[in-house]
N, C-alpha and C positions, 0 to 999 in steps of 0.2 A: 072781265072774262065771263062768260054764261057757264051753264051747269056743267062743268066736266073736271073730273079729279084724279089725281095719282092715288091708288089704292095701294097700300103696303101690307104685305102680309109675313109674318115672322113665324116660322113653325119648326119644330124637330127635323134635322135633314132627313130623315128616314121615311118622312110623309110627304118630301118634296114630289115626287111624281104624282103623287095622289092628288094633291092640290094644283098642280099644274094642268092635270086632266079636268079636274074640277073647273078651273077657269076656262078653259077651252071649250067645254060642253055648256057653260053658260054664256057664251058670247063674247067674251074678250079677245079682241083681235090679235094684240101683240101681248106677250107675257114674258118678262125676263127674270130670270134668278140667279143670285150669287151666293155662294157659301159664305156662312158669317158664323160667328160665335157669342154665346152668351156670357155675362160678366159676373155672374154668380160667384160668390167666393169658394174656394175649393174646400175649406174648411166646412162650408153649410153641404156642400155637395157630399162630403165624406159623411157627414152627421145623417143626412137624409138617404144615404146609399144609391145618389143617382150617378149615373156613369156617362150618360149621355149628353153631352154640352154643344155638340155641333148643330148648327142650324143652318136655316135657308131662309133668305129674304126674296120674296117675290113681290114683282114691280109690274103694274098694268094700268094703263090709261083709260077709262071709262065715264060715260054721262051719269049724271046724279041718278037716273032712273034705275040704270044698270046697277050701279054699286048697291041701290038700296034692295033690289031684288037679290044681289049677292050676298050681302050680309045677312038676310033673312035665310039664305039657303046653306050659309056657312055653319050657322046654328043648327038648322033642322038635319042637314045631311051630312056635314061635316063634323058636326059635334065640337065646335072651336071652342066651346064655353068649357069642355072639360078642363082639368088640370093640366099643363104642360102641352096642351094639344096647340095651341097658337094664340096669336092676336092679329087683328087685322085693323089698319087705320085708313081713313080718307084725309087725303090734304088737298085742298081747292087749288085749282090751276088760274092763276091769274091773267095768262096769255099764251098763245100758240102761235107757230110759225107758219100761217096761212092756212088755205083752206086743203091744200094737198098734203101738210103735215095732219091734219085733223081727219083726212080719209085715209091716212097711213096708219095711225094710231087707234083710230075707233071704227076701221072698216067700211065707213060712208062716211057722208056728210048730214048727219042727222040733223032733226029739227031741236034745237035747243033753247030751254026756256031760262028765263033769268035765274039766279039760285035764289032760292027762299030764304029768309033770316027767320030761324025758329029759336024761339026763346030756349035757352041752355044747351045749345048745340055746342057751344066752344067750351067744354068742361076741360079739353085737354089740350096740351101743346106738344109739340115734337121739338126737341132741341137736338141739334146737329153739333157735333164737336170733332173739328179736324185737327188730330194731333201728330206729334213725331212718333215713330213706331218705336213701341215698347213702354210707352208711360201709360198705357189704358187703367193700371191698378190706381196711379195717383190721381187720375181725373175722377175714375169712379169713387175714390174714397172721399173726394171732396164733394162730388155729387151726392153720395148717400148719407154723408153727415148733414146735408142740408134738406134730407126727405126723398131722395130719388128712391127707388125701389130696385132697379137695375137699369141695363142697357144691352144693346147689342153692336157687335164690332165687325165691321168690314175692312178689307186692305184696300188702299188704293195709291195711284201715283199721280202726281200733279202735271200739269201740262202748262206751266207759265210758258212767256214769251222768252224764247231762248234757255238753255242750259243754266244760266245764271239768274233767272229771275226769282226775284226775291220780294216779301211783304215784311216791311218793318224788319229787315235784316235777317228774316227766315226764309230758307229755301223753299220754293212753292213746287219743284219739281221732284223733288226726293221722295222716296216710298212713304206714305203716311197710313195712319187709321183713322176710320172715321167711326164716331160712337153716336148711334141713335138712341136717345131717351124718351120716353112717353112718360107725362107727367101732368098733374092737374094744375090748371092754371093759376091756382093759389100758391103753389109751389115752385113755379117757373123762376120768378124774380130771385128766390133765394139760392136755386139751384145754381143759377147761371153766375151769381155774384160769388159763389163760393168756389165756382170752378176757377173763375178768373182771376179771384183772388190767390187760390193755392196753387192753380196748375195753367196760369195764364200766358199769354204771349210771351212774358219776359222770363218766364220759367223753362226747365229743360224740356217741357211736355210742347211749349210754343202752341197753345190751344188758340184757334180762331173758332168763335162760338157764334151761333145764331138759331133762332126759332121761328116754327110755322103752326099757324093754328090748324087742329085736326076738327073736322066737321062731322066726321062718323067713325064709329067703332064696332069691331066684332070680337069677343071673346072677353069682353068686362064685365060681364052681369053679375057675375058671384062678387065682384069688388065695387060694381057700382051699388051692389045692395048694402054694403056697408062702408060708408066712405069714412068710416071714422078709424078703420084699421090702420096701423102705425106704418105698414107697407101697403097702400090699397090697391098697388097695380099689379099686373101680372107679372112673373119672371120674364125677362126678354130675351 
């Protein structure tokens, strides 16, 4: 696939409209948003006096050129590097369903360049866990013990073939939760192994786990500057 990415932004829900207008003004053709929640532990929230944990996750498909411009403007215009303002990540797409889909998602059929491989571009990975509803704490406890800084949760419902569709005996069509965890590549293996060991498919959480490379980020500047920190990523 050529230079096209899915750009995901996670922000406080009170900023949702502001970010949606930003993407619209910067040429994003289709922008989708969904409510989500952070996984910061309640004791930590009480200690810091933080009341607002509701988040929004915003999705848009864009070219690499668009994304690089948007990342710059997220920093200068939206001040995404400020604490608790938000984070953004770019995940490369490997294929698309034809030119009509490209025009629908990107607004036109742009001239696309082959994606350039840049040294150090894959410092992060996006881990996605699909779990039974109500088991977020168990999964995140395992992930944090292996070095995860936090995660973001959305609600979902499976659409397996037929009402009784199962995977390894687990119903796919029931209501689920999806946890998104951004982590340094050197911690990905430990986090995934810990989750599968403590909250895997055979546990009550019935976790299905996979990861994707992150090729661009926004809102990580303070954390990139000091990678030695115990939890080097923003709260998600």
